[in-house]
C-alpha positions as CSV (number, residue, x, y, z in Angstrom):
1,M,-11.7,-7.4,4.7
2,L,-10.4,-5.7,7.9
3,N,-7.5,-8.1,8.2
4,L,-6.6,-7.5,4.5
5,L,-6.6,-3.7,4.9
6,A,-4.6,-4.0,8.1
7,R,-1.7,-5.3,5.9
8,C,-2.0,-2.5,3.3
9,H,0.2,0.5,3.2
10,P,0.0,2.9,5.0
11,L,-2.9,1.4,6.9
12,H,-0.5,-1.1,8.5
13,Q,0.6,1.8,10.8
14,I,-3.0,2.2,12.2
15,D,-4.7,0.0,14.7
16,K,-7.6,-2.1,13.5
17,A,-10.3,-0.2,15.4
18,E,-9.3,2.9,13.5
19,I,-9.2,1.0,10.2
20,A,-12.7,-0.2,10.9
21,S,-13.8,3.3,11.4
22,L,-12.3,4.3,8.1
23,M,-14.1,1.5,6.3
24,D,-17.4,2.7,7.6
25,R,-16.8,6.0,5.9
26,A,-15.3,4.6,2.7
27,K,-16.9,3.9,-0.6
28,T,-17.0,0.2,-1.7
29,R,-17.8,-0.7,-5.3
30,D,-18.1,-4.0,-7.2
31,Y,-16.8,-4.3,-10.8
32,K,-17.6,-6.9,-13.5
33,R,-15.0,-8.6,-15.7
34,G,-13.7,-6.2,-18.3
35,Q,-14.7,-3.0,-16.5
36,M,-12.1,-0.3,-16.0
37,L,-11.4,0.5,-12.3
38,L,-9.0,3.4,-12.6
39,R,-6.9,5.2,-15.2
40,S,-4.0,7.6,-14.8
41,N,-5.8,10.7,-15.9
42,S,-9.0,10.1,-13.9
43,A,-7.6,8.9,-10.5
44,Q,-9.1,10.9,-7.7
45,A,-6.3,12.8,-5.9
46,G,-8.2,12.8,-2.6
47,Q,-8.8,9.0,-2.5
48,L,-6.7,5.9,-2.1
49,S,-8.1,2.7,-3.7
50,Y,-7.5,-0.8,-2.4
51,L,-8.4,-4.1,-4.1
52,L,-10.5,-6.2,-1.6
53,A,-11.4,-9.1,-3.8
54,G,-10.7,-10.5,-7.3
55,S,-7.8,-9.8,-9.7
56,V,-7.1,-6.9,-12.0
57,E,-4.6,-6.0,-14.8
58,L,-2.3,-3.0,-14.9
59,R,-2.1,-2.1,-18.6
60,R,0.7,0.3,-19.3
61,S,0.3,-0.4,-23.1
62,F,-1.2,-3.0,-25.3
63,F,1.9,-5.2,-24.9
64,D,3.0,-4.3,-21.4
65,R,0.5,-5.7,-18.8
66,Q,0.8,-7.0,-15.3
67,L,-1.5,-9.1,-13.1
68,V,-2.4,-7.8,-9.7
69,K,-4.3,-10.2,-7.4
70,T,-5.9,-9.6,-4.0
71,G,-3.4,-10.3,-1.2
72,D,-0.3,-10.1,-3.5
73,E,2.5,-7.8,-2.3
74,L,1.7,-5.4,-5.2
75,A,-2.0,-5.3,-4.2
76,L,-1.1,-4.2,-0.7
77,Q,-0.2,-0.8,-2.1
78,P,-3.0,1.6,-3.2
79,L,-3.8,1.0,-6.8
80,D,-3.5,4.8,-7.4
81,Y,0.3,4.5,-6.8
82,L,0.7,2.0,-9.6
83,L,-0.8,4.5,-11.9
84,L,1.3,7.4,-10.6
85,S,4.5,5.5,-11.2
86,E,3.6,3.5,-14.3
87,G,0.7,5.3,-16.0
88,G,-1.9,3.4,-18.0
89,Q,-5.2,1.9,-16.7
90,I,-6.4,-0.9,-14.3
91,V,-9.0,-3.3,-15.7
92,A,-10.9,-6.1,-13.9
93,L,-10.0,-9.6,-15.0
94,D,-12.9,-11.1,-13.0
95,D,-15.5,-9.9,-10.6
96,C,-13.7,-7.7,-8.1
97,T,-14.3,-5.3,-5.3
98,L,-12.6,-1.9,-4.7
99,I,-12.7,0.3,-1.6
100,Q,-11.8,4.0,-1.8
101,I,-10.7,5.7,1.4
102,S,-10.2,9.4,1.9
103,R,-6.5,10.3,1.9
104,E,-7.3,13.1,4.3
105,A,-9.0,10.7,6.7
106,I,-6.0,8.3,6.5
107,D,-3.6,11.2,7.2
108,R,-5.6,12.2,10.3
109,S,-5.6,8.6,11.5
110,L,-1.8,8.4,11.0
111,A,-1.3,11.6,12.8
112,A,-3.4,10.4,15.7
113,C,-1.4,7.3,16.0
114,S,2.0,9.1,15.9
115,P,1.6,12.7,17.1
116,C,4.5,15.0,16.2
117,D,5.4,18.4,17.5
118,Y,7.0,20.6,14.8
119,S,7.9,23.6,17.0
120,V,11.5,24.3,17.6
121,A,12.3,27.6,19.3
122,S,16.0,27.8,18.4
123,L,19.1,25.8,17.7
124,S,22.5,26.9,19.0
125,E,26.0,25.4,19.3
126,T,25.1,24.1,22.8
127,D,22.4,21.9,21.1
128,L,25.1,20.0,19.2
129,T,25.7,17.3,21.7
130,E,27.7,14.1,21.0
131,E,24.6,12.6,19.4
132,Y,25.4,14.8,16.3
133,L,29.1,14.0,16.3
134,V,30.1,10.5,15.1
135,S,33.4,8.7,14.7
136,D,34.5,7.5,11.3
137,G,37.8,5.8,12.1
138,A,40.2,8.3,13.4
139,V,38.3,11.3,11.9
140,A,35.4,13.0,13.6
141,V,32.5,13.5,11.2
142,D,29.9,16.1,11.9
143,W,26.9,14.6,10.1
144,M,24.8,17.8,10.6
145,S,27.4,20.0,8.8
146,R,27.5,17.6,5.9
147,F,23.7,17.5,5.7
148,L,23.4,21.4,5.9
149,Q,25.8,21.6,2.9
150,S,23.5,19.3,0.8
151,S,21.4,20.7,-2.0
152,L,18.2,19.8,-0.1
153,A,19.1,21.8,3.0
154,Q,20.4,24.7,0.8
155,S,16.8,24.9,-0.6
156,L,15.3,25.4,2.8
157,P,15.1,28.6,4.9
158,A,16.8,28.5,8.3
159,Q,13.6,28.2,10.3
160,C,12.5,25.1,8.4
161,I,15.9,23.5,8.8
162,Q,15.6,24.0,12.6
163,Q,12.2,22.5,12.6
164,L,13.3,19.6,10.4
165,L,16.2,18.8,12.7
166,G,13.8,18.9,15.7
167,S,11.4,16.6,13.9
168,L,13.9,13.8,13.1
169,V,13.4,10.6,15.1
170,T,16.6,8.6,15.4
171,A,17.0,4.8,15.7
172,E,19.9,2.5,16.1
173,V,20.3,0.1,13.2
174,A,22.4,-3.1,12.8
175,K,24.8,-4.1,10.0
176,G,22.8,-5.8,7.2
177,Q,19.5,-4.3,8.2
178,A,17.4,-2.9,5.3
179,I,16.1,0.6,6.0
180,V,13.8,0.7,2.9
181,R,13.2,-1.9,0.2
182,R,12.5,-1.4,-3.5
183,G,8.8,-1.6,-4.3
184,E,7.6,-0.4,-0.8
185,L,5.5,2.7,-0.5
186,G,7.5,5.7,0.5
187,D,6.4,7.0,3.9
188,A,9.5,8.8,5.2
189,M,12.8,10.4,4.3
190,Y,16.0,9.3,6.1
191,V,19.4,10.7,7.1
192,V,22.4,8.6,8.0
193,T,23.8,10.0,11.2
194,R,26.3,7.2,12.1
195,G,27.8,4.4,10.1
196,A,27.5,3.7,6.4
197,A,24.8,2.3,4.1
198,S,24.6,1.1,0.6
199,V,21.9,1.8,-2.0
200,Y,21.1,-1.1,-4.3
201,V,19.3,-0.3,-7.5
202,D,17.8,-2.3,-10.4
203,D,20.2,-3.4,-13.2
204,Q,17.9,-1.7,-15.7
205,S,17.9,1.7,-13.9
206,L,19.9,4.7,-14.8
207,F,22.7,3.6,-12.3
208,H,22.8,0.1,-14.0
209,G,22.6,-1.8,-10.7
210,R,25.8,-0.3,-9.2
211,E,26.1,0.2,-5.5
212,I,26.0,3.7,-4.0
213,V,27.5,4.3,-0.6
214,L,25.8,6.7,1.9
215,L,27.9,8.3,4.7
216,P,26.9,10.3,7.8
217,G,24.9,13.4,6.6
218,D,23.7,11.8,3.4
219,Y,19.9,11.5,3.0
220,F,17.6,9.2,1.0
221,G,14.0,8.3,0.4
222,E,12.8,11.8,-0.5
223,E,12.1,11.1,-4.1
224,S,9.3,8.6,-3.4
225,L,7.7,11.3,-1.1
226,V,7.9,14.0,-3.8
227,A,6.5,11.6,-6.5
228,D,4.1,9.9,-4.1
229,T,5.1,6.5,-5.4
230,L,7.0,3.3,-4.6
231,R,10.6,3.0,-3.6
232,N,12.9,2.5,-6.6
233,A,15.9,1.1,-4.5
234,T,16.8,-0.8,-1.4
235,V,19.1,0.7,1.2
236,V,21.0,-1.6,3.5
237,M,23.3,-0.7,6.4
238,E,26.9,-1.8,5.8
239,T,27.9,-1.1,9.5
240,D,26.1,-0.7,12.8
241,G,24.9,2.8,13.0
242,V,22.1,5.3,13.5
243,V,19.5,6.6,11.0
244,A,17.2,9.6,11.5
245,R,13.7,9.5,10.1
246,L,11.4,12.3,8.9
247,D,7.9,11.1,8.3
248,R,5.7,12.1,5.4
249,K,3.6,14.5,7.4
250,A,6.6,16.5,8.5
251,F,8.2,16.3,5.0
252,D,5.0,17.7,3.4
253,K,4.8,20.5,5.9
254,L,8.5,21.5,6.1
255,V,10.2,20.4,2.9
256,R,7.9,20.0,0.0
257,P,6.7,23.7,-0.3
258,H,10.4,24.8,-0.7
259,L,11.5,22.1,-3.1
260,I,8.6,22.5,-5.6
261,R,8.0,26.2,-6.2
262,E,5.1,27.4,-8.4
263,A,5.8,30.0,-11.1
264,D,4.5,33.5,-10.3
265,D,2.5,35.8,-12.6
266,T,5.7,37.3,-14.1
267,L,7.2,34.0,-14.9
268,M,3.9,32.7,-16.3
269,E,3.7,35.7,-18.6
270,R,7.2,35.0,-19.9
271,C,6.1,31.5,-20.8
272,L,4.1,33.2,-23.7
273,T,7.5,33.9,-25.3
274,A,9.1,30.6,-24.5
275,G,9.4,29.7,-28.2
276,V,11.7,32.7,-28.9
277,N,13.0,33.5,-25.5
278,D,16.4,31.8,-25.0
279,S,16.3,32.5,-21.2
280,L,13.3,30.3,-20.6
281,A,12.4,26.6,-21.3
282,V,9.0,24.9,-20.8
283,I,9.2,21.2,-20.1
284,D,6.6,18.4,-20.3
285,V,7.7,15.2,-18.6
286,R,4.9,12.9,-19.7
287,F,5.4,9.9,-22.0
288,P,5.7,10.8,-25.7
289,V,2.3,9.4,-26.5
290,E,0.7,11.6,-23.8
291,F,2.7,14.6,-25.0
292,R,1.6,14.3,-28.6
293,R,-2.1,14.2,-27.5
294,D,-2.5,17.5,-25.8
295,A,0.9,19.2,-25.1
296,L,1.2,22.9,-24.6
297,P,2.7,24.7,-27.5
298,A,6.3,26.0,-26.8
299,S,6.8,23.0,-24.5
300,T,9.6,20.4,-24.9
301,N,9.0,16.8,-24.1
302,I,11.6,15.2,-21.8
303,P,9.9,12.1,-20.1
304,I,10.6,11.8,-16.4
305,S,12.1,8.4,-17.0
306,V,15.0,10.0,-19.0
307,L,15.2,13.4,-17.3
308,R,18.0,12.5,-14.9
309,A,20.1,11.2,-17.7
310,R,19.5,14.3,-19.8
311,L,20.3,16.9,-17.1
312,S,23.8,17.4,-18.5
313,L,22.3,18.5,-21.8
314,L,20.2,21.2,-20.4
315,D,21.3,24.8,-20.1
316,K,21.6,26.0,-16.5
317,T,21.6,29.6,-17.5
318,R,17.9,29.3,-18.5
319,Q,14.9,29.2,-16.2
320,H,12.9,26.0,-16.5
321,V,9.1,25.8,-16.1
322,V,7.5,22.3,-15.9
323,T,3.9,21.9,-17.0
324,R,1.4,20.3,-14.6
325,A,0.2,17.7,-17.1
326,G,2.4,15.0,-15.6
327,G,0.9,15.3,-12.1
328,R,3.3,14.0,-9.5
329,R,5.8,13.3,-12.2
330,S,5.9,17.0,-12.9
331,E,6.6,17.8,-9.2
332,L,9.4,15.2,-9.2
333,A,10.9,16.8,-12.3
334,V,11.0,20.2,-10.5
335,F,12.6,18.6,-7.5
336,L,15.3,16.8,-9.6
337,L,16.0,20.0,-11.6
338,R,16.4,22.1,-8.4
339,Q,18.5,19.5,-6.7
340,A,20.8,19.5,-9.8
341,G,21.2,23.3,-9.5
342,F,18.6,24.5,-12.1
343,D,16.3,27.4,-11.5
344,A,13.1,25.4,-12.0
345,Y,9.4,26.0,-11.2
346,L,6.1,24.2,-11.5
347,M,3.7,25.9,-13.9
348,A,0.7,27.6,-12.3
349,S,-2.6,25.8,-12.1
350,S,-4.7,25.3,-15.3
351,D,-7.1,28.1,-14.4
352,H,-4.3,30.6,-14.6
353,H,-4.9,33.1,-17.5
354,F,-1.5,32.4,-19.0
355,A,-1.4,28.6,-18.5
356,S,-3.0,27.4,-21.8
357,V,-2.3,30.2,-24.4
358,E,-1.4,28.5,-27.7
359,V,1.3,30.5,-29.5
360,F,4.3,28.4,-30.5
361,A,5.0,24.9,-32.0
362,R,5.8,21.9,-29.8
363,D,9.2,20.2,-29.6
364,S,10.2,16.6,-28.8
365,F,13.5,16.6,-27.0
366,V,13.8,12.8,-27.2
367,E,13.3,12.7,-30.9
368,R,15.6,15.6,-31.5
369,I,18.6,14.1,-29.7
370,A,18.0,10.5,-30.8
């Protein structure tokens, strides 16, 4: 079991002695054939679940099922991530064993293995050494200036940007080297500081398999951190170069709080008039079958899988509030909306006194534009 867990993400970054210690504090449970291990609306946010023995089935719907066997590449990820990205439930196909490890304990172990100092006193022009200036043919390219002009950097206060730049760890990369691969667990965000890279996506994705080129100052990998899910693309270096890495811990500390903002009391009160208030829109990003079950009145259903393609149809003059029902999908939706220039917020927690008032009828955006 120890050797198997040592191959799993993100445990592969921790030494075996520490993994053994985590196992001693973890919960192990045996399941019989046909028993349900996990489902999307009951997964425990504070736990990561790994398949130690047997085989299970990821059931997205009655017709859409996928086998997951112990030791397979897919099973080396926490089963919780399969539910976050795909939805549905996980059912035992034979007798199997599941271990649940505290996410907080894993984070502490990761931090102990790779300590990081986030403090940066100041950043002045004298700090911009030749490491920040790269050559692109005959033209000098300041990757930092390009990055600072990005929508992500524009969302961060100056102090956080300084700390972010100070937390980046750079590494030289060779032409043809894959920085991230589709299907891997996202554990860091990256910035290209020298050279060029290409993003390769699935033929069935929104980008229809076309190649996307990244230049110095461009970043990637942040979406899987926001959604806490698997990589949806492969990034390969097209030239020799340098890539800067910001790990998950630093991202969660410095970036996430500013990209996913929660609606305040005033905005939540305005949600009560969302059905008749043209300046505000409430969005639910779950699948239609989930939306029909328990959607908030006055909310519009735009599944996360089609949100990016529908951004051009949304009104940028309106404020957008995303319901929390989609979990990490909702956080990703707020991120995508803000990166696209929308004034977007995550609805306050369910115990907020305005969060579940039923006033107006529901609306299905997908059905309306079909």
